[in-house]
C-alpha angles and dihedrals in degrees: 000000000000133000118213102220105173093104093052090054088062096051110049114205095013115126118225119199123222136179136169142160124216137165111266089237088074089068091072127241102016099132092119096058128086092234093056093113096039132097116255113215119196127184135164146099139279132198141175113241095190095270108032142019115248117208120190131167148104133281118210130189139132139215145174110261126183114244109253092229108034104015093234111151113256126190109228123190111211121209112177133177121244114202122154140148121219130197142172102211119126091238109036123194114253094259096049122089122213126245131174100247096254105059142003117226106212096181098100093040092053092046092050093046091053094045096046092048097050109140113260093213132010120196125196086217134351094253096046109158095203127207130323107257091218106043102012094235117157103252091201088071092054139290120310126228095250115123111257097202094069109126124215105253090230089061097043092101090058091049090053090050089052092049091050091051091050090054093055 
């Protein structure tokens, strides 16, 4: 996933478009992610500003994620922003990545962007009811037969206090 940038170095300020699609497996070790078998599509532009190369674009892929409440598989389309600055100086500023002067390898940048922007929580629907904590039934499919009046043993003392107040 390399960009040949020699032409951009000759024409300061001119934007050069790029786009490519590759299997996610080409990003390296991504076997633990839901998009591991998907295609990763990247498109954007790059230009030389006189000192550094600016690369901007979008990264698109998709994967099957488990719902955070009921574990139902959910297809999620990912659309992430790619924005990096590359330079060749011996001592680069902290926010500038190195490249060799001929091409920029975006592989690691794309991989890191996708990993760092993984969704924290995926829901199959906004009102997902989740799983029953006793029997594990999916409550989206209907109520389970578990008793609903079961009290957490840690709160039993409070329940007894309430019952004694009701008697008085």
